PQR file of N, CA, C, O and H, with PARSE charges and radii, in Angstrom:
ATOM      1  N   UNK A   1      57.266  42.106  76.909 -0.4000 1.5000
ATOM      2  CA  UNK A   1      57.995  42.248  78.517 -0.0000 2.0000
ATOM      3  C   UNK A   1      57.569  43.268  79.305  0.5500 1.7000
ATOM      4  O   UNK A   1      56.738  43.928  78.682 -0.5500 1.4000
ATOM      5  N   UNK A   2      57.759  43.682  80.362 -0.4000 1.5000
ATOM      6  CA  UNK A   2      57.084  45.074  81.181 -0.0000 2.0000
ATOM      7  C   UNK A   2      57.905  45.472  81.614  0.5500 1.7000
ATOM      8  O   UNK A   2      58.805  44.736  82.019 -0.5500 1.4000
ATOM      9  H   UNK A   2      58.435  43.145  80.868  0.4000 1.0000
ATOM     10  N   UNK A   3      57.968  46.915  81.730 -0.4000 1.5000
ATOM     11  CA  UNK A   3      59.412  47.615  81.707 -0.0000 2.0000
ATOM     12  C   UNK A   3      58.813  48.740  82.341  0.5500 1.7000
ATOM     13  O   UNK A   3      58.046  49.586  81.881 -0.5500 1.4000
ATOM     14  H   UNK A   3      57.237  47.512  81.401  0.4000 1.0000
ATOM     15  N   UNK A   4      59.406  48.568  83.735 -0.4000 1.5000
ATOM     16  CA  UNK A   4      59.045  49.906  84.813 -0.0000 2.0000
ATOM     17  C   UNK A   4      59.160  51.211  84.209  0.5500 1.7000
ATOM     18  O   UNK A   4      59.834  51.346  83.188 -0.5500 1.4000
ATOM     19  H   UNK A   4      60.029  47.881  84.109  0.4000 1.0000
ATOM     20  N   UNK A   5      58.578  52.159  84.733 -0.4000 1.5000
ATOM     21  CA  UNK A   5      58.978  53.325  83.963 -0.0000 2.0000
ATOM     22  C   UNK A   5      58.319  54.319  85.533  0.5500 1.7000
ATOM     23  O   UNK A   5      57.191  54.508  85.989 -0.5500 1.4000
ATOM     24  H   UNK A   5      58.030  52.049  85.562  0.4000 1.0000
ATOM     25  N   UNK A   6      59.792  54.772  85.971 -0.4000 1.5000
ATOM     26  CA  UNK A   6      59.696  55.954  87.101 -0.0000 2.0000
ATOM     27  C   UNK A   6      59.197  57.678  86.359  0.5500 1.7000
ATOM     28  O   UNK A   6      59.255  58.038  85.183 -0.5500 1.4000
ATOM     29  H   UNK A   6      60.708  54.619  85.601  0.4000 1.0000
ATOM     30  N   UNK A   7      58.803  58.317  87.383 -0.4000 1.5000
ATOM     31  CA  UNK A   7      59.602  60.072  86.943 -0.0000 2.0000
ATOM     32  C   UNK A   7      57.596  60.318  85.502  0.5500 1.7000
ATOM     33  O   UNK A   7      57.451  61.351  84.848 -0.5500 1.4000
ATOM     34  H   UNK A   7      58.755  58.024  88.338  0.4000 1.0000
ATOM     35  N   UNK A   8      56.590  59.208  85.449 -0.4000 1.5000
ATOM     36  CA  UNK A   8      55.995  59.653  84.513 -0.0000 2.0000
ATOM     37  C   UNK A   8      54.793  60.416  84.965  0.5500 1.7000
ATOM     38  O   UNK A   8      53.880  59.963  85.655 -0.5500 1.4000
ATOM     39  H   UNK A   8      56.708  58.369  85.980  0.4000 1.0000
ATOM     40  N   UNK A   9      54.887  61.471  84.554 -0.4000 1.5000
ATOM     41  CA  UNK A   9      53.734  62.681  85.216 -0.0000 2.0000
ATOM     42  C   UNK A   9      52.257  63.385  84.545  0.5500 1.7000
ATOM     43  O   UNK A   9      51.379  64.201  84.830 -0.5500 1.4000
ATOM     44  H   UNK A   9      55.629  61.839  83.993  0.4000 1.0000
ATOM     45  N   UNK A  10      52.649  62.502  83.528 -0.4000 1.5000
ATOM     46  CA  UNK A  10      51.444  63.519  82.567 -0.0000 2.0000
ATOM     47  C   UNK A  10      51.430  63.126  81.153  0.5500 1.7000
ATOM     48  O   UNK A  10      52.441  62.480  80.881 -0.5500 1.4000
ATOM     49  H   UNK A  10      53.362  61.840  83.297  0.4000 1.0000
ATOM     50  N   UNK A  11      50.608  63.296  80.120 -0.4000 1.5000
ATOM     51  CA  UNK A  11      50.860  63.157  78.910 -0.0000 2.0000
ATOM     52  C   UNK A  11      52.013  63.043  78.340  0.5500 1.7000
ATOM     53  O   UNK A  11      52.459  62.080  77.715 -0.5500 1.4000
ATOM     54  H   UNK A  11      49.786  63.821  80.341  0.4000 1.0000
ATOM     55  N   UNK A  12      52.669  64.418  78.651 -0.4000 1.5000
ATOM     56  CA  UNK A  12      53.186  64.689  78.011 -0.0000 2.0000
ATOM     57  C   UNK A  12      54.891  63.414  77.585  0.5500 1.7000
ATOM     58  O   UNK A  12      55.583  63.194  76.590 -0.5500 1.4000
ATOM     59  H   UNK A  12      52.307  65.200  79.159  0.4000 1.0000
ATOM     60  N   UNK A  13      54.851  62.907  79.084 -0.4000 1.5000
ATOM     61  CA  UNK A  13      55.337  62.105  79.238 -0.0000 2.0000
ATOM     62  C   UNK A  13      55.208  61.078  78.880  0.5500 1.7000
ATOM     63  O   UNK A  13      56.278  60.561  78.560 -0.5500 1.4000
ATOM     64  H   UNK A  13      54.289  63.086  79.892  0.4000 1.0000
ATOM     65  N   UNK A  14      53.961  60.180  78.709 -0.4000 1.5000
ATOM     66  CA  UNK A  14      53.823  59.049  78.468 -0.0000 2.0000
ATOM     67  C   UNK A  14      54.224  59.564  76.928  0.5500 1.7000
ATOM     68  O   UNK A  14      54.817  58.722  76.254 -0.5500 1.4000
ATOM     69  H   UNK A  14      53.091  60.599  78.969  0.4000 1.0000
ATOM     70  N   UNK A  15      53.960  60.869  76.295 -0.4000 1.5000
ATOM     71  CA  UNK A  15      54.071  60.493  74.663 -0.0000 2.0000
ATOM     72  C   UNK A  15      55.935  60.525  74.430  0.5500 1.7000
ATOM     73  O   UNK A  15      56.306  60.093  73.339 -0.5500 1.4000
ATOM     74  H   UNK A  15      53.478  61.553  76.842  0.4000 1.0000
ATOM     75  N   UNK A  16      56.809  60.908  75.200 -0.4000 1.5000
ATOM     76  CA  UNK A  16      57.868  61.468  75.136 -0.0000 2.0000
ATOM     77  C   UNK A  16      58.483  59.865  75.167  0.5500 1.7000
ATOM     78  O   UNK A  16      59.200  59.446  74.259 -0.5500 1.4000
ATOM     79  H   UNK A  16      56.507  61.258  76.087  0.4000 1.0000
ATOM     80  N   UNK A  17      58.005  58.851  76.618 -0.4000 1.5000
ATOM     81  CA  UNK A  17      57.812  57.467  75.960 -0.0000 2.0000
ATOM     82  C   UNK A  17      57.850  56.460  74.837  0.5500 1.7000
ATOM     83  O   UNK A  17      58.687  55.646  74.447 -0.5500 1.4000
ATOM     84  H   UNK A  17      57.422  59.192  77.356  0.4000 1.0000
ATOM     85  N   UNK A  18      56.650  56.812  74.466 -0.4000 1.5000
ATOM     86  CA  UNK A  18      56.232  56.403  73.126 -0.0000 2.0000
ATOM     87  C   UNK A  18      56.621  56.637  72.313  0.5500 1.7000
ATOM     88  O   UNK A  18      56.145  56.007  71.369 -0.5500 1.4000
ATOM     89  H   UNK A  18      55.971  57.474  74.783  0.4000 1.0000
ATOM     90  N   UNK A  19      57.698  57.619  71.960 -0.4000 1.5000
ATOM     91  CA  UNK A  19      58.279  58.637  70.901 -0.0000 2.0000
ATOM     92  C   UNK A  19      59.728  57.472  70.777  0.5500 1.7000
ATOM     93  O   UNK A  19      60.230  57.187  69.690 -0.5500 1.4000
ATOM     94  H   UNK A  19      58.084  58.131  72.727  0.4000 1.0000
ATOM     95  N   UNK A  20      60.232  56.906  72.133 -0.4000 1.5000
ATOM     96  CA  UNK A  20      61.436  57.128  72.402 -0.0000 2.0000
ATOM     97  C   UNK A  20      61.244  54.978  71.771  0.5500 1.7000
ATOM     98  O   UNK A  20      62.161  54.250  71.393 -0.5500 1.4000
ATOM     99  H   UNK A  20      59.824  57.138  73.016  0.4000 1.0000
ATOM    100  N   UNK A  21      59.935  54.670  71.895 -0.4000 1.5000
ATOM    101  CA  UNK A  21      59.968  53.196  71.992 -0.0000 2.0000
ATOM    102  C   UNK A  21      59.504  52.768  70.391  0.5500 1.7000
ATOM    103  O   UNK A  21      59.439  51.645  69.890 -0.5500 1.4000
ATOM    104  H   UNK A  21      59.190  55.262  72.203  0.4000 1.0000
ATOM    105  N   UNK A  22      59.222  54.055  69.816 -0.4000 1.5000
ATOM    106  CA  UNK A  22      58.535  53.602  68.411 -0.0000 2.0000
ATOM    107  C   UNK A  22      59.831  53.689  67.543  0.5500 1.7000
ATOM    108  O   UNK A  22      59.847  53.510  66.325 -0.5500 1.4000
ATOM    109  H   UNK A  22      59.276  54.967  70.223  0.4000 1.0000
ATOM    110  N   UNK A  23      61.287  54.086  68.584 -0.4000 1.5000
ATOM    111  CA  UNK A  23      62.661  54.445  67.563 -0.0000 2.0000
ATOM    112  C   UNK A  23      63.399  53.050  67.643  0.5500 1.7000
ATOM    113  O   UNK A  23      64.245  52.718  66.813 -0.5500 1.4000
ATOM    114  H   UNK A  23      61.274  54.231  69.573  0.4000 1.0000
ATOM    115  N   UNK A  24      63.080  52.399  68.517 -0.4000 1.5000
ATOM    116  CA  UNK A  24      63.596  51.211  68.622 -0.0000 2.0000
ATOM    117  C   UNK A  24      63.494  49.809  67.671  0.5500 1.7000
ATOM    118  O   UNK A  24      63.045  48.766  68.143 -0.5500 1.4000
ATOM    119  H   UNK A  24      62.393  52.668  69.192  0.4000 1.0000
ATOM    120  N   UNK A  25      64.067  49.941  65.978 -0.4000 1.5000
ATOM    121  CA  UNK A  25      63.768  48.639  65.445 -0.0000 2.0000
ATOM    122  C   UNK A  25      63.102  47.072  65.564  0.5500 1.7000
ATOM    123  O   UNK A  25      62.379  46.623  64.674 -0.5500 1.4000
ATOM    124  H   UNK A  25      64.433  50.789  65.594  0.4000 1.0000
ATOM    125  N   UNK A  26      63.401  46.417  66.619 -0.4000 1.5000
ATOM    126  CA  UNK A  26      63.027  45.224  67.156 -0.0000 2.0000
ATOM    127  C   UNK A  26      62.025  45.626  68.014  0.5500 1.7000
ATOM    128  O   UNK A  26      61.609  44.722  68.739 -0.5500 1.4000
ATOM    129  H   UNK A  26      63.988  46.782  67.342  0.4000 1.0000
ATOM    130  N   UNK A  27      61.442  46.853  68.172 -0.4000 1.5000
ATOM    131  CA  UNK A  27      60.038  46.726  68.811 -0.0000 2.0000
ATOM    132  C   UNK A  27      59.334  46.726  67.946  0.5500 1.7000
ATOM    133  O   UNK A  27      59.478  47.323  66.879 -0.5500 1.4000
ATOM    134  H   UNK A  27      61.780  47.588  67.584  0.4000 1.0000
ATOM    135  N   UNK A  28      57.994  45.688  68.461 -0.4000 1.5000
ATOM    136  CA  UNK A  28      57.353  45.699  67.290 -0.0000 2.0000
ATOM    137  C   UNK A  28      55.662  46.072  67.791  0.5500 1.7000
ATOM    138  O   UNK A  28      54.747  46.362  67.020 -0.5500 1.4000
ATOM    139  H   UNK A  28      57.877  45.203  69.328  0.4000 1.0000
ATOM    140  N   UNK A  29      55.585  45.968  69.225 -0.4000 1.5000
ATOM    141  CA  UNK A  29      54.602  47.163  69.709 -0.0000 2.0000
ATOM    142  C   UNK A  29      54.532  47.352  71.201  0.5500 1.7000
ATOM    143  O   UNK A  29      55.048  46.705  72.112 -0.5500 1.4000
ATOM    144  H   UNK A  29      56.329  45.732  69.851  0.4000 1.0000
ATOM    145  N   UNK A  30      53.614  48.601  71.204 -0.4000 1.5000
ATOM    146  CA  UNK A  30      54.201  49.071  72.616 -0.0000 2.0000
ATOM    147  C   UNK A  30      52.926  49.377  72.968  0.5500 1.7000
ATOM    148  O   UNK A  30      52.062  49.469  72.096 -0.5500 1.4000
ATOM    149  H   UNK A  30      53.195  49.126  70.464  0.4000 1.0000
ATOM    150  N   UNK A  31      52.637  49.577  74.312 -0.4000 1.5000
ATOM    151  CA  UNK A  31      51.753  50.705  75.268 -0.0000 2.0000
ATOM    152  C   UNK A  31      52.222  50.900  76.022  0.5500 1.7000
ATOM    153  O   UNK A  31      52.859  50.030  76.615 -0.5500 1.4000
ATOM    154  H   UNK A  31      53.338  49.502  75.020  0.4000 1.0000
ATOM    155  N   UNK A  32      52.168  52.185  76.430 -0.4000 1.5000
ATOM    156  CA  UNK A  32      52.417  52.979  77.838 -0.0000 2.0000
ATOM    157  C   UNK A  32      51.066  52.951  78.664  0.5500 1.7000
ATOM    158  O   UNK A  32      49.906  53.144  78.301 -0.5500 1.4000
ATOM    159  H   UNK A  32      51.650  52.893  75.948  0.4000 1.0000
ATOM    160  N   UNK A  33      51.535  52.687  79.726 -0.4000 1.5000
ATOM    161  CA  UNK A  33      50.214  53.367  81.080 -0.0000 2.0000
ATOM    162  C   UNK A  33      50.925  54.208  82.185  0.5500 1.7000
ATOM    163  O   UNK A  33      51.675  53.900  83.111 -0.5500 1.4000
ATOM    164  H   UNK A  33      52.477  52.530  80.021  0.4000 1.0000
ATOM    165  N   UNK A  34      50.489  55.196  81.811 -0.4000 1.5000
ATOM    166  CA  UNK A  34      50.903  56.459  82.491 -0.0000 2.0000
ATOM    167  C   UNK A  34      50.686  56.226  83.789  0.5500 1.7000
ATOM    168  O   UNK A  34      51.670  56.178  84.525 -0.5500 1.4000
ATOM    169  H   UNK A  34      49.879  55.446  81.059  0.4000 1.0000
ATOM    170  N   UNK A  35      49.350  56.031  84.345 -0.4000 1.5000
ATOM    171  CA  UNK A  35      49.133  55.971  86.111 -0.0000 2.0000
ATOM    172  C   UNK A  35      49.831  54.912  86.629  0.5500 1.7000
ATOM    173  O   UNK A  35      50.434  55.162  87.673 -0.5500 1.4000
ATOM    174  H   UNK A  35      48.550  56.070  83.746  0.4000 1.0000
ATOM    175  N   UNK A  36      49.913  53.871  86.222 -0.4000 1.5000
ATOM    176  CA  UNK A  36      50.203  52.907  86.324 -0.0000 2.0000
ATOM    177  C   UNK A  36      52.265  52.575  86.600  0.5500 1.7000
ATOM    178  O   UNK A  36      52.934  52.072  87.502 -0.5500 1.4000
ATOM    179  H   UNK A  36      49.423  53.668  85.375  0.4000 1.0000
ATOM    180  N   UNK A  37      52.542  53.145  85.374 -0.4000 1.5000
ATOM    181  CA  UNK A  37      53.661  53.748  85.784 -0.0000 2.0000
ATOM    182  C   UNK A  37      54.513  52.344  85.287  0.5500 1.7000
ATOM    183  O   UNK A  37      55.179  51.709  86.105 -0.5500 1.4000
ATOM    184  H   UNK A  37      51.999  53.553  84.641  0.4000 1.0000
ATOM    185  N   UNK A  38      54.407  51.913  83.760 -0.4000 1.5000
ATOM    186  CA  UNK A  38      55.105  50.982  83.077 -0.0000 2.0000
ATOM    187  C   UNK A  38      54.346  50.912  81.413  0.5500 1.7000
ATOM    188  O   UNK A  38      53.484  51.641  80.923 -0.5500 1.4000
ATOM    189  H   UNK A  38      53.867  52.430  83.095  0.4000 1.0000
ATOM    190  N   UNK A  39      54.926  49.968  80.953 -0.4000 1.5000
ATOM    191  CA  UNK A  39      54.750  49.511  79.586 -0.0000 2.0000
ATOM    192  C   UNK A  39      55.511  48.402  79.198  0.5500 1.7000
ATOM    193  O   UNK A  39      56.630  47.917  79.365 -0.5500 1.4000
ATOM    194  H   UNK A  39      55.627  49.376  81.351  0.4000 1.0000
ATOM    195  N   UNK A  40      54.202  48.146  78.471 -0.4000 1.5000
ATOM    196  CA  UNK A  40      54.380  46.808  78.302 -0.0000 2.0000
ATOM    197  C   UNK A  40      55.152  46.751  76.512  0.5500 1.7000
ATOM    198  O   UNK A  40      54.377  47.254  75.698 -0.5500 1.4000
ATOM    199  H   UNK A  40      53.293  48.540  78.335  0.4000 1.0000
ATOM    200  N   UNK A  41      55.940  46.445  76.138 -0.4000 1.5000
ATOM    201  CA  UNK A  41      56.773  45.988  74.933 -0.0000 2.0000
ATOM    202  C   UNK A  41      56.874  44.870  74.499  0.5500 1.7000
ATOM    203  O   UNK A  41      57.126  43.919  75.239 -0.5500 1.4000
ATOM    204  H   UNK A  41      56.569  46.037  76.799  0.4000 1.0000
ATOM    205  N   UNK A  42      56.674  44.739  73.047 -0.4000 1.5000
ATOM    206  CA  UNK A  42      56.982  43.518  72.688 -0.0000 2.0000
ATOM    207  C   UNK A  42      57.887  43.415  71.164  0.5500 1.7000
ATOM    208  O   UNK A  42      58.195  44.418  70.520 -0.5500 1.4000
ATOM    209  H   UNK A  42      56.469  45.512  72.446  0.4000 1.0000
ATOM    210  N   UNK A  43      58.149  42.332  70.848 -0.4000 1.5000
ATOM    211  CA  UNK A  43      58.968  42.141  69.624 -0.0000 2.0000
ATOM    212  C   UNK A  43      60.356  41.861  70.144  0.5500 1.7000
ATOM    213  O   UNK A  43      60.332  41.491  71.318 -0.5500 1.4000
ATOM    214  H   UNK A  43      57.899  41.517  71.371  0.4000 1.0000
ATOM    215  N   UNK A  44      61.684  41.939  69.552 -0.4000 1.5000
ATOM    216  CA  UNK A  44      62.784  41.515  69.463 -0.0000 2.0000
ATOM    217  C   UNK A  44      63.984  41.807  69.904  0.5500 1.7000
ATOM    218  O   UNK A  44      65.075  41.238  69.866 -0.5500 1.4000
ATOM    219  H   UNK A  44      61.703  42.240  68.599  0.4000 1.0000
ATOM    220  N   UNK A  45      63.358  43.376  70.576 -0.4000 1.5000
ATOM    221  CA  UNK A  45      64.304  44.313  71.244 -0.0000 2.0000
ATOM    222  C   UNK A  45      64.958  43.453  72.481  0.5500 1.7000
ATOM    223  O   UNK A  45      64.369  42.557  73.086 -0.5500 1.4000
ATOM    224  H   UNK A  45      62.472  43.838  70.606  0.4000 1.0000
ATOM    225  N   UNK A  46      66.180  43.870  72.712 -0.4000 1.5000
ATOM    226  CA  UNK A  46      66.649  43.423  73.997 -0.0000 2.0000
ATOM    227  C   UNK A  46      65.903  44.099  75.561  0.5500 1.7000
ATOM    228  O   UNK A  46      64.758  44.366  75.197 -0.5500 1.4000
ATOM    229  H   UNK A  46      66.659  44.598  72.220  0.4000 1.0000
ATOM    230  N   UNK A  47      65.975  44.349  76.543 -0.4000 1.5000
ATOM    231  CA  UNK A  47      65.206  44.472  77.850 -0.0000 2.0000
ATOM    232  C   UNK A  47      66.520  45.539  77.534  0.5500 1.7000
ATOM    233  O   UNK A  47      65.950  46.581  77.210 -0.5500 1.4000
ATOM    234  H   UNK A  47      66.905  44.132  76.839  0.4000 1.0000
ATOM    235  N   UNK A  48      67.672  45.728  77.485 -0.4000 1.5000
ATOM    236  CA  UNK A  48      68.725  46.652  77.428 -0.0000 2.0000
ATOM    237  C   UNK A  48      68.487  48.006  76.686  0.5500 1.7000
ATOM    238  O   UNK A  48      68.438  49.193  77.008 -0.5500 1.4000
ATOM    239  H   UNK A  48      68.135  44.882  77.748  0.4000 1.0000
ATOM    240  N   UNK A  49      68.363  47.276  75.547 -0.4000 1.5000
ATOM    241  CA  UNK A  49      68.412  48.417  74.609 -0.0000 2.0000
ATOM    242  C   UNK A  49      66.639  49.552  75.187  0.5500 1.7000
ATOM    243  O   UNK A  49      66.432  50.763  75.270 -0.5500 1.4000
ATOM    244  H   UNK A  49      68.402  46.311  75.285  0.4000 1.0000
ATOM    245  N   UNK A  50      65.764  48.306  75.449 -0.4000 1.5000
ATOM    246  CA  UNK A  50      64.832  49.242  75.688 -0.0000 2.0000
ATOM    247  C   UNK A  50      64.735  50.457  76.762  0.5500 1.7000
ATOM    248  O   UNK A  50      64.097  51.503  76.639 -0.5500 1.4000
ATOM    249  H   UNK A  50      65.933  47.323  75.382  0.4000 1.0000
ATOM    250  N   UNK A  51      65.679  49.961  78.029 -0.4000 1.5000
ATOM    251  CA  UNK A  51      65.377  50.808  79.051 -0.0000 2.0000
ATOM    252  C   UNK A  51      66.095  51.740  78.819  0.5500 1.7000
ATOM    253  O   UNK A  51      65.669  52.852  79.131 -0.5500 1.4000
ATOM    254  H   UNK A  51      66.198  49.111  78.129  0.4000 1.0000
ATOM    255  N   UNK A  52      67.916  51.588  77.966 -0.4000 1.5000
ATOM    256  CA  UNK A  52      68.839  52.886  77.766 -0.0000 2.0000
ATOM    257  C   UNK A  52      67.866  53.760  77.121  0.5500 1.7000
ATOM    258  O   UNK A  52      67.798  54.762  77.833 -0.5500 1.4000
ATOM    259  H   UNK A  52      68.262  50.685  77.713  0.4000 1.0000
ATOM    260  N   UNK A  53      67.007  53.887  76.032 -0.4000 1.5000
ATOM    261  CA  UNK A  53      65.956  54.320  75.124 -0.0000 2.0000
ATOM    262  C   UNK A  53      65.201  55.239  76.166  0.5500 1.7000
ATOM    263  O   UNK A  53      64.944  56.437  76.054 -0.5500 1.4000
ATOM    264  H   UNK A  53      67.062  53.073  75.454  0.4000 1.0000
ATOM    265  N   UNK A  54      64.924  54.418  77.161 -0.4000 1.5000
ATOM    266  CA  UNK A  54      64.229  55.194  78.085 -0.0000 2.0000
ATOM    267  C   UNK A  54      63.994  56.532  79.215  0.5500 1.7000
ATOM    268  O   UNK A  54      63.244  57.404  79.655 -0.5500 1.4000
ATOM    269  H   UNK A  54      65.133  53.444  77.252  0.4000 1.0000
ATOM    270  N   UNK A  55      65.752  55.642  79.262 -0.4000 1.5000
ATOM    271  CA  UNK A  55      66.765  56.479  80.306 -0.0000 2.0000
ATOM    272  C   UNK A  55      67.060  57.806  79.724  0.5500 1.7000
ATOM    273  O   UNK A  55      66.901  58.932  80.193 -0.5500 1.4000
ATOM    274  H   UNK A  55      66.361  54.933  78.904  0.4000 1.0000
ATOM    275  N   UNK A  56      67.544  57.389  78.551 -0.4000 1.5000
ATOM    276  CA  UNK A  56      68.276  58.565  77.841 -0.0000 2.0000
ATOM    277  C   UNK A  56      67.181  59.998  77.566  0.5500 1.7000
ATOM    278  O   UNK A  56      67.594  61.052  77.081 -0.5500 1.4000
ATOM    279  H   UNK A  56      67.673  56.474  78.170  0.4000 1.0000
ATOM    280  N   UNK A  57      65.529  59.721  78.050 -0.4000 1.5000
ATOM    281  CA  UNK A  57      65.107  60.268  77.337 -0.0000 2.0000
ATOM    282  C   UNK A  57      64.859  61.429  79.086  0.5500 1.7000
ATOM    283  O   UNK A  57      64.204  62.470  79.042 -0.5500 1.4000
ATOM    284  H   UNK A  57      65.194  58.865  78.443  0.4000 1.0000
ATOM    285  N   UNK A  58      65.448  60.980  80.244 -0.4000 1.5000
ATOM    286  CA  UNK A  58      64.753  61.094  81.267 -0.0000 2.0000
ATOM    287  C   UNK A  58      64.340  60.438  82.133  0.5500 1.7000
ATOM    288  O   UNK A  58      64.434  60.973  83.237 -0.5500 1.4000
ATOM    289  H   UNK A  58      65.980  60.135  80.280  0.4000 1.0000
ATOM    290  N   UNK A  59      63.931  59.525  82.112 -0.4000 1.5000
ATOM    291  CA  UNK A  59      63.062  58.503  83.289 -0.0000 2.0000
ATOM    292  C   UNK A  59      64.406  57.380  83.706  0.5500 1.7000
ATOM    293  O   UNK A  59      65.430  56.950  83.175 -0.5500 1.4000
ATOM    294  H   UNK A  59      63.855  59.091  81.215  0.4000 1.0000
ATOM    295  N   UNK A  60      63.703  57.247  84.916 -0.4000 1.5000
ATOM    296  CA  UNK A  60      64.394  55.542  85.564 -0.0000 2.0000
ATOM    297  C   UNK A  60      63.572  54.477  84.846  0.5500 1.7000
ATOM    298  O   UNK A  60      62.344  54.553  84.883 -0.5500 1.4000
ATOM    299  H   UNK A  60      62.871  57.596  85.347  0.4000 1.0000
ATOM    300  N   UNK A  61      64.055  53.696  84.330 -0.4000 1.5000
ATOM    301  CA  UNK A  61      63.664  52.057  83.664 -0.0000 2.0000
ATOM    302  C   UNK A  61      64.416  51.156  83.944  0.5500 1.7000
ATOM    303  O   UNK A  61      65.511  51.066  83.389 -0.5500 1.4000
ATOM    304  H   UNK A  61      65.053  53.634  84.299  0.4000 1.0000
ATOM    305  N   UNK A  62      63.943  50.159  85.000 -0.4000 1.5000
ATOM    306  CA  UNK A  62      63.850  48.872  84.617 -0.0000 2.0000
ATOM    307  C   UNK A  62      63.039  47.496  84.583  0.5500 1.7000
ATOM    308  O   UNK A  62      62.054  47.361  85.309 -0.5500 1.4000
ATOM    309  H   UNK A  62      63.054  50.232  85.451  0.4000 1.0000
ATOM    310  N   UNK A  63      63.497  46.403  83.668 -0.4000 1.5000
ATOM    311  CA  UNK A  63      62.557  45.368  83.370 -0.0000 2.0000
ATOM    312  C   UNK A  63      61.790  45.135  84.799  0.5500 1.7000
ATOM    313  O   UNK A  63      62.353  45.306  85.881 -0.5500 1.4000
ATOM    314  H   UNK A  63      64.297  46.513  83.079  0.4000 1.0000
ATOM    315  N   UNK A  64      60.512  44.749  84.664 -0.4000 1.5000
ATOM    316  CA  UNK A  64      60.056  43.926  85.860 -0.0000 2.0000
ATOM    317  C   UNK A  64      60.262  42.647  86.313  0.5500 1.7000
ATOM    318  O   UNK A  64      59.174  42.139  86.045 -0.5500 1.4000
ATOM    319  H   UNK A  64      60.054  44.611  83.786  0.4000 1.0000
ATOM    320  N   UNK A  65      60.605  42.201  86.574 -0.4000 1.5000
ATOM    321  CA  UNK A  65      60.983  40.842  87.364 -0.0000 2.0000
ATOM    322  C   UNK A  65      60.113  39.801  88.199  0.5500 1.7000
ATOM    323  O   UNK A  65      60.650  38.821  88.716 -0.5500 1.4000
ATOM    324  H   UNK A  65      61.489  42.614  86.792  0.4000 1.0000
TER
END
């Protein structure tokens, strides 16, 4: 799934999002695109869980429809 992330401005932001995604048990793989402002996530995690993890570290996130 594609999660749109608003507020990432640097590699530290990208690394923070990657760390948050790595802690979600049902996320199998992820790739964060800093300049494009989104993450591609695979696995059985629910979008809500992924979005909450990203928002907990200070970014706005939503699933691309």
